[in-house]
C-alpha positions in Angstrom: -90.0 155.9 -65.9 -88.0 159.0 -65.0 -85.2 159.8 -62.6 -86.7 161.8 -60.1 -89.0 158.9 -59.2 -86.0 156.5 -58.1 -82.6 159.2 -57.1 -82.0 159.4 -53.5 -83.1 162.7 -52.5 -81.2 162.7 -49.1 -77.3 163.3 -50.6 -74.4 164.2 -48.8 -72.2 166.5 -50.1 -68.6 168.0 -49.5 -66.8 171.2 -50.1 -63.4 171.9 -52.2 -62.1 173.2 -49.2 -62.6 170.3 -46.9 -60.2 168.0 -45.7 -60.2 164.6 -47.4 -60.8 163.0 -43.8 -64.2 165.3 -43.9 -65.4 163.8 -47.5 -64.4 160.0 -46.8 -66.2 160.4 -42.6 -69.1 161.8 -45.2 -68.9 158.2 -47.3 -68.3 156.2 -44.3 -72.1 157.8 -42.9 -73.3 157.3 -46.5 -71.6 154.0 -46.8 -70.9 155.2 -50.3 -67.8 155.3 -52.6 -68.3 159.0 -53.3 -69.9 162.6 -52.5 -70.7 165.7 -54.6 -68.5 168.8 -53.9 -70.6 171.7 -53.9 -70.4 175.7 -53.6 -73.6 176.2 -52.8 -75.8 173.4 -53.7 -74.1 174.0 -57.4 -72.2 170.8 -58.2 -68.5 172.1 -59.3 -66.9 168.0 -58.8 -67.3 164.7 -57.4 -65.0 163.1 -54.8 -64.6 159.3 -54.7 -62.9 156.8 -52.3 -60.6 156.0 -54.9 -59.5 159.3 -55.6 -58.6 159.7 -51.9 -56.7 157.1 -52.4 -54.5 156.9 -55.4 -54.2 161.0 -55.1 -53.7 161.6 -51.8 -52.9 158.5 -49.2 -50.7 156.7 -51.6 -48.6 160.1 -52.3 -48.4 160.5 -48.7 -50.6 163.8 -48.8 -52.8 162.9 -46.1 -53.7 166.5 -45.0 -55.0 167.8 -48.3 -57.9 168.9 -49.6 -60.8 167.8 -51.6 -60.0 170.6 -54.0 -56.7 168.4 -54.5 -58.0 165.0 -55.6 -61.6 165.6 -56.8 -62.4 165.0 -60.3 -63.7 168.8 -61.9 -65.4 167.8 -65.1 -68.8 166.2 -63.7 -71.3 164.5 -65.8 -74.9 165.4 -64.6 -78.2 164.2 -65.1 -81.5 166.3 -64.9 -84.6 164.6 -62.6 -86.4 164.6 -65.7 -84.7 162.4 -67.7 -85.6 159.2 -68.6 -84.0 156.3 -66.4 -82.9 154.4 -69.9 -81.1 157.2 -71.1 -79.3 158.4 -67.4 -78.5 154.3 -67.6 -76.7 154.8 -71.0 -75.0 158.3 -70.1 -73.7 156.1 -66.8 -72.5 153.8 -69.4 -70.8 156.0 -71.7 -68.8 157.8 -69.4 -68.2 154.7 -67.2 -69.6 156.4 -63.5 -71.2 154.6 -61.2 -73.1 157.5 -59.3 -74.7 160.5 -61.7 -75.7 163.7 -59.8 -78.9 164.7 -60.6 -79.3 168.2 -61.2 -82.2 171.0 -61.5 -82.7 173.6 -64.2 -80.8 176.2 -62.2 -77.9 173.4 -61.8 -78.4 173.1 -58.2 -78.0 169.3 -56.6 -81.1 167.7 -56.3 -80.2 164.1 -55.8 -78.0 161.2 -57.4 -78.5 158.3 -58.9 -76.3 154.9 -58.7 -76.2 151.6 -60.3 -78.1 150.3 -56.9 -81.0 152.9 -57.6 -81.7 151.6 -61.6 -81.6 147.8 -60.4 -83.7 148.2 -57.7 -86.5 149.0 -60.5 -87.3 146.0 -61.8 -87.8 147.3 -65.6 -84.3 148.5 -65.3 -82.5 145.2 -63.7 -81.0 144.5 -67.7 -79.9 147.8 -68.5 -78.3 148.6 -64.7 -76.9 144.9 -65.4 -75.6 146.0 -69.4 -74.3 149.9 -67.3 -72.7 148.1 -65.0 -70.4 145.7 -67.5 -69.9 148.0 -69.4 -68.5 150.9 -66.8 -66.5 147.7 -64.8 -64.6 146.9 -67.9 -61.4 147.8 -68.4 -59.8 150.9 -70.5 -57.2 150.2 -73.1 -55.0 152.1 -70.7 -56.1 149.7 -67.8 -55.4 146.1 -69.9 -51.8 147.2 -70.7 -51.3 147.4 -66.7 -48.3 144.6 -66.6 -49.3 142.8 -63.1 
């Protein structure tokens, strides 16, 4: 099965110069934890609710822009990519959502762990990917509580 068959195509995105409040409102409206950051549909980053909390709000930066806390190195997939390959890519990079770009590099969808889990054939892979994504990194294991 190809990614284009199971990805979400109506993707909310924001711009790097948008406020973090605008990005958070998009996440609330779409009931998701991240949105791609685009310039003319080209993915230039991704911002998560965690990015906003840790890199802005927790530091008292309530008026900053998305570019101040977004992740700039974004892993992307292609619509013609096999769903198994996409699940492996997501697990390898410990990401829950994979922006999907066309041959021009423009955003055309997003694939989530939930999308993989809705397809019976991919339930085991989605579970395996999620367990790898959710596994603490070595740095997280060294945190003293």
